[in-house]
MIDOSE-1310 file (N, C-alpha, C; in nm, 2 decimals, decimal comma, always signed):
residues 252
evak	-1,13/+1,73/-0,28/-1,16/+1,74/-0,43/-1,08/+1,67/-0,52; -0,94/+1,65/-0,50/-0,87/+1,56/-0,56/-0,92/+1,41/-0,56; -0,97/+1,36/-0,46/-1,03/+1,22/-0,46/-1,14/+1,21/-0,56; -1,21/+1,31/-0,60/-1,30/+1,28/-0,71/-1,27/+1,24/-0,82
taip	-1,15/+1,30/-0,86/-1,09/+1,26/-0,99/-0,98/+1,18/-0,98; -0,93/+1,11/-0,87/-0,80/+1,04/-0,87/-0,81/+0,90/-0,94; -0,94/+0,85/-0,95/-0,97/+0,73/-1,02/-1,04/+0,76/-1,16; -0,99/+0,75/-1,27/-1,08/+0,77/-1,39/-1,17/+0,66/-1,41
lppe	-1,29/+0,69/-1,44/-1,40/+0,57/-1,46/-1,39/+0,53/-1,61; -1,38/+0,43/-1,68/-1,40/+0,38/-1,82/-1,52/+0,44/-1,86; -1,54/+0,48/-2,01/-1,68/+0,51/-2,05/-1,80/+0,45/-2,03; -1,75/+0,31/-2,03/-1,89/+0,21/-2,01/-1,93/+0,23/-1,90
ltqa	-1,83/+0,23/-1,79/-1,90/+0,21/-1,65/-1,97/+0,36/-1,61; -1,93/+0,46/-1,68/-1,98/+0,59/-1,64/-2,12/+0,60/-1,70; -2,14/+0,54/-1,82/-2,27/+0,55/-1,89/-2,36/+0,45/-1,79; -2,31/+0,34/-1,75/-2,40/+0,25/-1,67/-2,44/+0,30/-1,53
vdaq	-2,34/+0,37/-1,48/-2,38/+0,46/-1,36/-2,49/+0,55/-1,40; -2,47/+0,64/-1,48/-2,57/+0,73/-1,52/-2,71/+0,67/-1,54; -2,73/+0,55/-1,62/-2,85/+0,49/-1,66/-2,91/+0,45/-1,51; -2,82/+0,39/-1,43/-2,89/+0,36/-1,31/-2,93/+0,48/-1,22
vaqf	-2,87/+0,57/-1,24/-2,92/+0,71/-1,14/-3,08/+0,74/-1,21; -3,07/+0,73/-1,34/-3,21/+0,80/-1,40/-3,31/+0,67/-1,36; -3,29/+0,53/-1,37/-3,39/+0,46/-1,32/-3,43/+0,47/-1,18; -3,34/+0,48/-1,09/-3,36/+0,50/-0,95/-3,44/+0,64/-0,94
iaal	-3,40/+0,73/-1,01/-3,49/+0,86/-0,96/-3,63/+0,83/-1,01; -3,65/+0,78/-1,16/-3,77/+0,74/-1,20/-3,86/+0,68/-1,11; -3,80/+0,56/-1,05/-3,87/+0,48/-0,96/-3,92/+0,57/-0,82; -3,83/+0,64/-0,79/-3,87/+0,74/-0,66/-3,98/+0,84/-0,70
lsed	-4,01/+0,88/-0,82/-4,10/+0,97/-0,87/-4,25/+0,92/-0,91; -4,24/+0,77/-0,94/-4,34/+0,70/-0,98/-4,41/+0,62/-0,87; -4,34/+0,55/-0,79/-4,39/+0,45/-0,69/-4,45/+0,55/-0,57; -4,58/+0,46/-0,52/-4,65/+0,50/-0,41/-4,56/+0,54/-0,31
vqsd	-4,54/+0,67/-0,22/-4,47/+0,67/-0,10/-4,50/+0,58/+0,01; -4,60/+0,52/+0,00/-4,63/+0,42/+0,11/-4,60/+0,27/+0,08; -4,55/+0,27/-0,04/-4,55/+0,14/-0,09/-4,40/+0,05/-0,05; -4,40/-0,06/-0,03/-4,27/-0,14/-0,01/-4,14/-0,09/-0,12
gfra	-4,19/-0,09/-0,22/-4,07/-0,06/-0,31/-4,03/+0,09/-0,30; -4,09/+0,18/-0,25/-4,05/+0,32/-0,24/-3,96/+0,31/-0,10; -4,03/+0,23/+0,00/-3,93/+0,23/+0,11/-3,81/+0,16/+0,09; -3,78/+0,06/+0,00/-3,67/+0,00/-0,05/-3,58/+0,08/-0,11
klds	-3,65/+0,17/-0,19/-3,54/+0,28/-0,25/-3,49/+0,37/-0,14; -3,55/+0,38/-0,06/-3,50/+0,50/+0,05/-3,39/+0,41/+0,13; -3,40/+0,29/+0,17/-3,32/+0,22/+0,23/-3,20/+0,19/+0,16; -3,21/+0,17/+0,04/-3,08/+0,18/-0,05/-3,00/+0,30/-0,08
afal	-3,07/+0,42/-0,07/-3,01/+0,53/-0,05/-2,93/+0,55/+0,07; -2,99/+0,49/+0,19/-2,92/+0,48/+0,31/-2,79/+0,42/+0,31; -2,77/+0,30/+0,25/-2,67/+0,21/+0,23/-2,58/+0,25/+0,11; -2,60/+0,35/+0,03/-2,54/+0,38/-0,06/-2,37/+0,41/-0,04
gree	-2,29/+0,31/-0,09/-2,15/+0,33/-0,10/-2,07/+0,23/+0,02; -2,17/+0,22/+0,10/-2,13/+0,12/+0,24/-2,03/+0,02/+0,22; -2,09/-0,08/+0,11/-2,00/-0,18/+0,07/-1,87/-0,16/+0,01; -1,88/-0,06/-0,08/-1,77/-0,01/-0,14/-1,65/+0,01/-0,05
isia	-1,70/+0,11/+0,05/-1,61/+0,17/+0,15/-1,54/+0,04/+0,24; -1,63/-0,06/+0,29/-1,60/-0,18/+0,35/-1,48/-0,24/+0,29; -1,50/-0,26/+0,14/-1,41/-0,37/+0,08/-1,27/-0,28/+0,06; -1,30/-0,16/+0,03/-1,17/-0,08/+0,01/-1,09/-0,07/+0,14
aslm	-1,16/-0,05/+0,27/-1,10/-0,03/+0,40/-1,03/-0,17/+0,43; -1,08/-0,26/+0,40/-1,04/-0,41/+0,42/-0,92/-0,43/+0,38; -0,89/-0,36/+0,27/-0,76/-0,39/+0,17/-0,64/-0,32/+0,25; -0,67/-0,21/+0,34/-0,58/-0,13/+0,40/-0,54/-0,18/+0,53
qgrl	-0,57/-0,29/+0,58/-0,58/-0,35/+0,72/-0,53/-0,51/+0,67; -0,48/-0,58/+0,81/-0,45/-0,71/+0,81/-0,30/-0,75/+0,81; -0,28/-0,84/+0,81/-0,14/-0,89/+0,84/-0,02/-0,81/+0,72; -0,05/-0,81/+0,63/+0,04/-0,76/+0,50/+0,08/-0,62/+0,55
mern	-0,03/-0,55/+0,59/+0,00/-0,39/+0,61/+0,07/-0,38/+0,73; +0,04/-0,47/+0,83/+0,11/-0,47/+0,96/+0,25/-0,50/+0,95; +0,27/-0,60/+0,86/+0,42/-0,64/+0,84/+0,51/-0,56/+0,77; +0,45/-0,45/+0,67/+0,51/-0,37/+0,58/+0,50/-0,26/+0,62
fvgt	+0,44/-0,19/+0,69/+0,44/-0,07/+0,74/+0,53/-0,04/+0,85; +0,66/-0,08/+0,85/+0,73/-0,06/+0,98/+0,86/+0,00/+0,91; +0,93/+0,03/+1,00/+1,06/+0,07/+0,96/+1,15/+0,00/+0,89; +1,21/+0,05/+0,79/+1,30/-0,04/+0,72/+1,44/-0,10/+0,82
edst	+1,45/-0,01/+0,91/+1,56/-0,08/+0,99/+1,53/-0,19/+1,08; +1,40/-0,19/+1,08/+1,36/-0,31/+1,14/+1,34/-0,43/+1,09; +1,38/-0,42/+0,94/+1,34/-0,55/+0,87/+1,47/-0,68/+0,88; +1,43/-0,76/+0,84/+1,52/-0,88/+0,85/+1,63/-0,87/+0,76
afka	+1,60/-0,80/+0,63/+1,71/-0,77/+0,52/+1,78/-0,67/+0,56; +1,74/-0,58/+0,62/+1,84/-0,45/+0,67/+1,94/-0,50/+0,79; +1,87/-0,59/+0,86/+1,99/-0,64/+0,96/+2,09/-0,72/+0,91; +2,05/-0,80/+0,79/+2,13/-0,89/+0,74/+2,24/-0,81/+0,67
lqdm	+2,19/-0,72/+0,60/+2,30/-0,62/+0,53/+2,39/-0,57/+0,61; +2,33/-0,49/+0,75/+2,42/-0,44/+0,83/+2,54/-0,55/+0,88; +2,49/-0,65/+0,93/+2,58/-0,75/+0,96/+2,67/-0,78/+0,87; +2,64/-0,81/+0,73/+2,73/-0,84/+0,64/+2,85/-0,72/+0,63
rrql	+2,78/-0,58/+0,62/+2,87/-0,50/+0,61/+2,98/-0,47/+0,72; +2,92/-0,50/+0,87/+3,04/-0,53/+0,95/+3,13/-0,62/+0,94; +3,10/-0,72/+0,90/+3,21/-0,81/+0,89/+3,29/-0,78/+0,78; +3,26/-0,73/+0,66/+3,32/-0,69/+0,55/+3,42/-0,59/+0,60
deln	+3,36/-0,48/+0,66/+3,46/-0,39/+0,71/+3,57/-0,43/+0,80; +3,55/-0,53/+0,90/+3,65/-0,59/+0,98/+3,75/-0,67/+0,91; +3,70/-0,74/+0,79/+3,79/-0,81/+0,71/+3,88/-0,74/+0,62; +3,83/-0,61/+0,60/+3,89/-0,51/+0,49/+4,04/-0,52/+0,53
pgkq	+4,10/-0,57/+0,41/+4,25/-0,58/+0,44/+4,34/-0,42/+0,42; +4,25/-0,31/+0,36/+4,29/-0,17/+0,36/+4,30/-0,12/+0,48; +4,21/-0,18/+0,59/+4,20/-0,11/+0,71/+4,30/-0,19/+0,82; +4,38/-0,28/+0,78/+4,47/-0,35/+0,88/+4,60/-0,29/+0,87
gdlf	+4,65/-0,16/+0,82/+4,76/-0,12/+0,81/+4,85/-0,19/+0,71; +4,99/-0,17/+0,73/+5,08/-0,22/+0,64/+5,10/-0,39/+0,68; +5,03/-0,48/+0,62/+5,04/-0,62/+0,64/+5,18/-0,68/+0,61; +5,27/-0,60/+0,54/+5,38/-0,65/+0,52/+5,51/-0,60/+0,63
qpqk	+5,46/-0,54/+0,71/+5,56/-0,50/+0,81/+5,55/-0,62/+0,92; +5,66/-0,64/+0,98/+5,65/-0,73/+1,10/+5,58/-0,67/+1,23; +5,51/-0,79/+1,29/+5,43/-0,74/+1,42/+5,53/-0,76/+1,53; +5,51/-0,66/+1,62/+5,60/-0,66/+1,72/+5,52/-0,65/+1,86
llgf	+5,58/-0,74/+1,95/+5,53/-0,71/+2,09/+5,55/-0,60/+2,16; +5,49/-0,52/+2,22/+5,53/-0,40/+2,30/+5,59/-0,30/+2,22; +5,58/-0,30/+2,07/+5,64/-0,21/+1,97/+5,78/-0,25/+1,95; +5,85/-0,32/+1,99/+6,00/-0,35/+1,95/+6,03/-0,50/+1,96
ipfg	+5,94/-0,58/+2,01/+5,98/-0,72/+2,01/+5,92/-0,80/+1,89; +5,99/-0,87/+1,80/+5,93/-0,92/+1,68/+5,83/-1,03/+1,74; +5,72/-1,03/+1,67/+5,62/-1,12/+1,72/+5,52/-1,17/+1,61; +5,55/-1,28/+1,55/+5,47/-1,32/+1,43/+5,47/-1,23/+1,31
nrlq	+5,37/-1,27/+1,20/+5,38/-1,20/+1,08/+5,23/-1,15/+1,08; +5,21/-1,02/+1,05/+5,09/-0,95/+1,05/+5,00/-1,02/+0,92; +5,06/-1,04/+0,79/+4,99/-1,11/+0,68/+4,93/-1,25/+0,73; +5,01/-1,32/+0,79/+4,95/-1,46/+0,84/+4,84/-1,45/+0,95
nyfr	+4,87/-1,35/+1,02/+4,76/-1,31/+1,14/+4,62/-1,28/+1,07; +4,64/-1,20/+0,96/+4,52/-1,15/+0,88/+4,45/-1,23/+0,82; +4,53/-1,34/+0,76/+4,46/-1,46/+0,70/+4,40/-1,58/+0,78; +4,45/-1,57/+0,89/+4,41/-1,65/+1,00/+4,27/-1,59/+1,06
kfqg	+4,27/-1,48/+1,04/+4,13/-1,41/+1,09/+4,03/-1,40/+0,98; +4,08/-1,40/+0,86/+3,99/-1,43/+0,75/+3,95/-1,59/+0,74; +4,04/-1,68/+0,77/+3,99/-1,81/+0,77/+3,87/-1,84/+0,87; +3,90/-1,78/+1,01/+3,81/-1,80/+1,12/+3,68/-1,72/+1,12
asaq	+3,68/-1,64/+1,02/+3,53/-1,56/+1,00/+3,45/-1,65/+0,88; +3,52/-1,77/+0,83/+3,43/-1,79/+0,70/+3,31/-1,86/+0,75; +3,29/-1,92/+0,87/+3,20/-1,99/+0,89/+3,07/-1,89/+0,94; +3,11/-1,78/+0,98/+3,02/-1,66/+1,02/+2,98/-1,60/+0,89
lnas	+3,06/-1,57/+0,81/+3,02/-1,53/+0,68/+2,94/-1,60/+0,60; +2,94/-1,76/+0,60/+2,86/-1,83/+0,53/+2,71/-1,83/+0,60; +2,71/-1,82/+0,73/+2,59/-1,81/+0,79/+2,51/-1,68/+0,76; +2,59/-1,58/+0,75/+2,53/-1,44/+0,71/+2,47/-1,44/+0,59
meql	+2,56/-1,52/+0,49/+2,51/-1,52/+0,34/+2,38/-1,59/+0,34; +2,36/-1,70/+0,40/+2,24/-1,76/+0,40/+2,13/-1,69/+0,47; +2,17/-1,61/+0,57/+2,05/-1,52/+0,61/+2,02/-1,40/+0,50; +2,12/-1,36/+0,45/+2,10/-1,26/+0,34/+2,05/-1,32/+0,24
yaar	+2,04/-1,43/+0,18/+1,97/-1,48/+0,06/+1,84/-1,51/+0,12; +1,80/-1,55/+0,25/+1,65/-1,59/+0,29/+1,57/-1,46/+0,31; +1,65/-1,35/+0,33/+1,60/-1,22/+0,38/+1,56/-1,17/+0,21; +1,62/-1,18/+0,11/+1,62/-1,13/-0,01/+1,46/-1,21/-0,06
ddiq	+1,46/-1,35/-0,03/+1,35/-1,43/-0,09/+1,24/-1,37/-0,03; +1,26/-1,36/+0,11/+1,13/-1,31/+0,19/+1,07/-1,16/+0,14; +1,16/-1,07/+0,09/+1,14/-0,95/+0,05/+1,07/-0,96/-0,10; +1,12/-1,07/-0,18/+1,07/-1,09/-0,30/+0,92/-1,14/-0,29
rdvv	+0,87/-1,22/-0,20/+0,72/-1,26/-0,18/+0,68/-1,16/-0,11; +0,71/-1,06/-0,02/+0,64/-0,94/+0,00/+0,60/-0,86/-0,11; +0,69/-0,83/-0,21/+0,70/-0,73/-0,32/+0,56/-0,81/-0,41; +0,57/-0,94/-0,42/+0,46/-1,00/-0,52/+0,33/-0,98/-0,43
diea	+0,31/-1,00/-0,31/+0,20/-0,97/-0,21/+0,16/-0,83/-0,24; +0,27/-0,73/-0,24/+0,21/-0,58/-0,24/+0,15/-0,57/-0,40; +0,22/-0,60/-0,50/+0,16/-0,58/-0,61/+0,02/-0,64/-0,64; -0,01/-0,75/-0,58/-0,13/-0,81/-0,59/-0,23/-0,74/-0,52
trgk	-0,18/-0,68/-0,37/-0,27/-0,59/-0,31/-0,31/-0,47/-0,39; -0,23/-0,40/-0,44/-0,22/-0,27/-0,52/-0,34/-0,31/-0,64; -0,34/-0,42/-0,69/-0,43/-0,46/-0,81/-0,58/-0,45/-0,74; -0,58/-0,52/-0,64/-0,72/-0,54/-0,57/-0,77/-0,40/-0,53
lwea	-0,67/-0,32/-0,47/-0,71/-0,19/-0,40/-0,76/-0,09/-0,53; -0,68/-0,11/-0,65/-0,73/-0,05/-0,77/-0,87/-0,07/-0,81; -0,90/-0,16/-0,81/-1,03/-0,25/-0,85/-1,13/-0,17/-0,74; -1,10/-0,17/-0,62/-1,20/-0,15/-0,52/-1,21/+0,01/-0,53
mqkl	-1,11/+0,08/-0,57/-1,12/+0,23/-0,59/-1,20/+0,26/-0,70; -1,19/+0,17/-0,80/-1,28/+0,22/-0,93/-1,42/+0,20/-0,89; -1,45/+0,07/-0,80/-1,61/+0,06/-0,76/-1,64/+0,18/-0,66; -1,55/+0,22/-0,59/-1,59/+0,32/-0,50/-1,60/+0,47/-0,60
agai	-1,54/+0,49/-0,71/-1,56/+0,59/-0,79/-1,69/+0,58/-0,85; -1,72/+0,46/-0,91/-1,86/+0,47/-0,94/-1,97/+0,49/-0,86; -1,95/+0,44/-0,72/-2,05/+0,51/-0,63/-2,04/+0,65/-0,61; -1,93/+0,70/-0,61/-1,93/+0,86/-0,58/-2,00/+0,92/-0,71
rfae	-1,97/+0,86/-0,82/-2,02/+0,95/-0,93/-2,19/+0,91/-0,92; -2,26/+0,81/-0,88/-2,37/+0,78/-0,84/-2,44/+0,87/-0,77; -2,36/+0,92/-0,64/-2,41/+1,00/-0,53/-2,43/+1,16/-0,59; -2,33/+1,17/-0,65/-2,30/+1,31/-0,69/-2,39/+1,34/-0,82
llda	-2,44/+1,24/-0,89/-2,54/+1,27/-1,00/-2,68/+1,26/-0,95; -2,70/+1,18/-0,84/-2,84/+1,15/-0,78/-2,85/+1,28/-0,70; -2,78/+1,36/-0,64/-2,77/+1,48/-0,57/-2,83/+1,56/-0,66; -2,75/+1,60/-0,78/-2,76/+1,70/-0,87/-2,92/+1,72/-0,93
klfa	-2,95/+1,58/-0,96/-3,08/+1,57/-1,05/-3,19/+1,56/-0,94; -3,16/+1,49/-0,82/-3,29/+1,48/-0,74/-3,31/+1,62/-0,67; -3,24/+1,71/-0,65/-3,23/+1,80/-0,59/-3,33/+1,90/-0,66; -3,33/+1,89/-0,80/-3,42/+1,96/-0,87/-3,56/+1,93/-0,89
qvea	-3,56/+1,79/-0,86/-3,70/+1,74/-0,87/-3,75/+1,75/-0,74; -3,68/+1,76/-0,62/-3,74/+1,79/-0,51/-3,80/+1,94/-0,50; -3,72/+2,04/-0,55/-3,78/+2,17/-0,55/-3,91/+2,19/-0,62; -3,92/+2,11/-0,73/-4,02/+2,12/-0,82/-4,16/+2,06/-0,75
lras	-4,14/+1,93/-0,67/-4,26/+1,90/-0,59/-4,30/+1,95/-0,49; -4,23/+2,06/-0,41/-4,27/+2,11/-0,31/-4,41/+2,16/-0,29; -4,47/+2,20/-0,41/-4,60/+2,26/-0,42/-4,69/+2,16/-0,45; -4,66/+2,08/-0,56/-4,76/+1,96/-0,59/-4,76/+1,84/-0,50
davr	-4,66/+1,79/-0,45/-4,63/+1,68/-0,38/-4,53/+1,71/-0,28; -4,58/+1,76/-0,16/-4,52/+1,80/-0,04/-4,46/+1,68/+0,04; -4,55/+1,57/+0,04/-4,52/+1,44/+0,12/-4,39/+1,36/+0,04; -4,40/+1,35/-0,07/-4,31/+1,30/-0,18/-4,16/+1,38/-0,14
akal	-4,17/+1,52/-0,17/-4,07/+1,60/-0,15/-3,97/+1,58/-0,02; -4,07/+1,58/+0,07/-4,02/+1,57/+0,21/-3,93/+1,45/+0,24; -3,98/+1,34/+0,19/-3,93/+1,20/+0,20/-3,80/+1,17/+0,12; -3,81/+1,26/-0,01/-3,69/+1,25/-0,07/-3,58/+1,32/-0,03
eqev	-3,62/+1,45/+0,04/-3,51/+1,52/+0,08/-3,44/+1,49/+0,22; -3,55/+1,41/+0,29/-3,47/+1,36/+0,43/-3,45/+1,24/+0,43; -3,48/+1,15/+0,33/-3,44/+1,00/+0,32/-3,36/+0,97/+0,21; -3,34/+1,06/+0,13/-3,26/+1,02/+0,00/-3,14/+1,12/+0,02
lfya	-3,18/+1,24/-0,03/-3,08/+1,35/-0,04/-3,00/+1,36/+0,08; -3,05/+1,37/+0,19/-2,96/+1,38/+0,32/-2,85/+1,27/+0,33; -2,89/+1,16/+0,29/-2,80/+1,03/+0,33/-2,72/+1,02/+0,21; -2,75/+1,06/+0,09/-2,67/+1,06/-0,05/-2,55/+1,15/-0,01
rqnl	-2,61/+1,28/+0,02/-2,47/+1,37/+0,06/-2,39/+1,33/+0,18; -2,44/+1,28/+0,27/-2,36/+1,23/+0,40/-2,28/+1,10/+0,36; -2,33/+1,02/+0,28/-2,25/+0,90/+0,22/-2,13/+0,95/+0,12; -2,16/+1,05/+0,06/-2,08/+1,08/-0,04/-1,98/+1,15/+0,03
qdml	-1,98/+1,22/+0,12/-1,84/+1,27/+0,21/-1,76/+1,14/+0,27; -1,83/+1,05/+0,31/-1,75/+0,92/+0,36/-1,69/+0,85/+0,24; -1,75/+0,85/+0,13/-1,69/+0,80/+0,02/-1,57/+0,89/-0,03; -1,57/+0,98/-0,03/-1,47/+1,08/-0,08/-1,34/+1,06/+0,01
tqqa	-1,38/+1,07/+0,15/-1,28/+1,03/+0,26/-1,20/+0,91/+0,23; -1,30/+0,80/+0,23/-1,20/+0,69/+0,19/-1,14/+0,67/+0,08; -1,20/+0,75/-0,03/-1,11/+0,72/-0,17/-1,00/+0,81/-0,15; -1,00/+0,91/-0,06/-0,88/+0,99/-0,03/-0,74/+0,91/+0,04
vctn	-0,80/+0,83/+0,16/-0,74/+0,73/+0,22/-0,65/+0,62/+0,14; -0,75/+0,56/+0,05/-0,71/+0,46/-0,04/-0,61/+0,51/-0,15; -0,60/+0,62/-0,19/-0,52/+0,69/-0,29/-0,40/+0,70/-0,21; -0,41/+0,74/-0,09/-0,26/+0,78/-0,04/-0,20/+0,64/-0,01
gyla	-0,29/+0,54/+0,05/-0,25/+0,39/+0,07/-0,18/+0,33/-0,03; -0,25/+0,35/-0,18/-0,21/+0,31/-0,31/-0,06/+0,37/-0,33; -0,04/+0,49/-0,33/+0,11/+0,54/-0,35/+0,19/+0,49/-0,24; +0,13/+0,46/-0,12/+0,25/+0,41/-0,01/+0,29/+0,29/-0,04
ldvl	+0,18/+0,19/-0,11/+0,24/+0,08/-0,14/+0,34/+0,06/-0,26; +0,32/+0,18/-0,35/+0,41/+0,17/-0,46/+0,56/+0,21/-0,39; +0,55/+0,29/-0,30/+0,68/+0,35/-0,24/+0,76/+0,21/-0,16; +0,66/+0,10/-0,09/+0,70/-0,01/-0,01/+0,75/-0,10/-0,13
kktg	+0,68/-0,12/-0,26/+0,74/-0,20/-0,35/+0,87/-0,15/-0,41; +0,90/-0,02/-0,42/+1,03/+0,02/-0,49/+1,14/-0,01/-0,37; +1,09/+0,02/-0,26/+1,20/+0,01/-0,15/+1,21/-0,14/-0,15; +1,15/-0,23/-0,15/+1,15/-0,37/-0,15/+1,27/-0,42/-0,26
remm	+1,22/-0,35/-0,38/+1,32/-0,40/-0,50/+1,48/-0,34/-0,45; +1,46/-0,22/-0,40/+1,60/-0,15/-0,38/+1,67/-0,24/-0,27; +1,60/-0,30/-0,16/+1,68/-0,39/-0,07/+1,69/-0,52/-0,13; +1,62/-0,57/-0,22/+1,66/-0,69/-0,30/+1,80/-0,68/-0,38
ngct	+1,80/-0,55/-0,44/+1,93/-0,54/-0,50/+2,06/-0,50/-0,42; +2,03/-0,45/-0,31/+2,11/-0,44/-0,21/+2,18/-0,56/-0,14; +2,08/-0,67/-0,13/+2,14/-0,80/-0,08/+2,21/-0,87/-0,18; +2,16/-0,85/-0,32/+2,25/-0,92/-0,42/+2,37/-0,86/-0,43
rvat	+2,39/-0,71/-0,41/+2,53/-0,65/-0,44/+2,64/-0,69/-0,32; +2,58/-0,72/-0,21/+2,67/-0,76/-0,11/+2,71/-0,91/-0,12; +2,63/-0,98/-0,14/+2,63/-1,10/-0,19/+2,73/-1,17/-0,31; +2,72/-1,06/-0,39/+2,81/-1,10/-0,52/+2,94/-1,01/-0,52
tgms	+2,91/-0,88/-0,55/+3,03/-0,79/-0,57/+3,12/-0,79/-0,43; +3,03/-0,77/-0,31/+3,10/-0,76/-0,18/+3,18/-0,88/-0,17; +3,14/-0,98/-0,16/+3,21/-1,10/-0,14/+3,32/-1,14/-0,25; +3,29/-1,13/-0,37/+3,40/-1,12/-0,45/+3,52/-1,04/-0,43
alav	+3,49/-0,92/-0,40/+3,58/-0,81/-0,38/+3,69/-0,86/-0,24; +3,61/-0,93/-0,14/+3,68/-0,95/-0,01/+3,76/-1,09/-0,06; +3,72/-1,17/-0,14/+3,78/-1,27/-0,21/+3,93/-1,23/-0,24; +3,91/-1,14/-0,35/+4,03/-1,09/-0,42/+4,12/-1,01/-0,32
């Protein structure tokens, strides 16, 4: 039920669909039931909405979706952030105890300077830190590309959903108007009434359910893409925070 109103149709598109339905019904009622034109109209009713469903469904598949609908903890950026956080925690001077106390071997023999040892540890980790920084920036750039791709996919998906909404309105309006015509024709033109009921109304209703189901799937997919986009942006912010504030705090 929600899928019917999930995507609002512009007034001009609504008017165009309504006009197409009127023309379609007029042709069904006026053409000879044995003519090629009448059979072509029946075939088009059978295929109603199939192209729109196929286009919308294709946007929810493929490489982009396979790469992005995975757990955040499996992403390159998350792993890079975790690695940087681990290194920063290991080098955090606040977790090294009192660095101004002399270091003692076996607890009582003076043995070196704890502050000097800490700085040696800091210097020794510089190469690893630089490598992690490069990985972090590369991961952030990769996420940025993904966010751009996601936004482009959302735009295409919205267009596909609007076309699907137009086909849904066509099927609903066709059902309502043609049903009344079929009931009126049962006594005067039973052959036409039977053809319209079995070859048009049946498939229009069946295809309508398929279109509504696909619209519901696409609506959830569209919302999921929005979550992915927001998550990607937060991951980018996290990478930037660690690379800037985190590193400058460590330097201080």
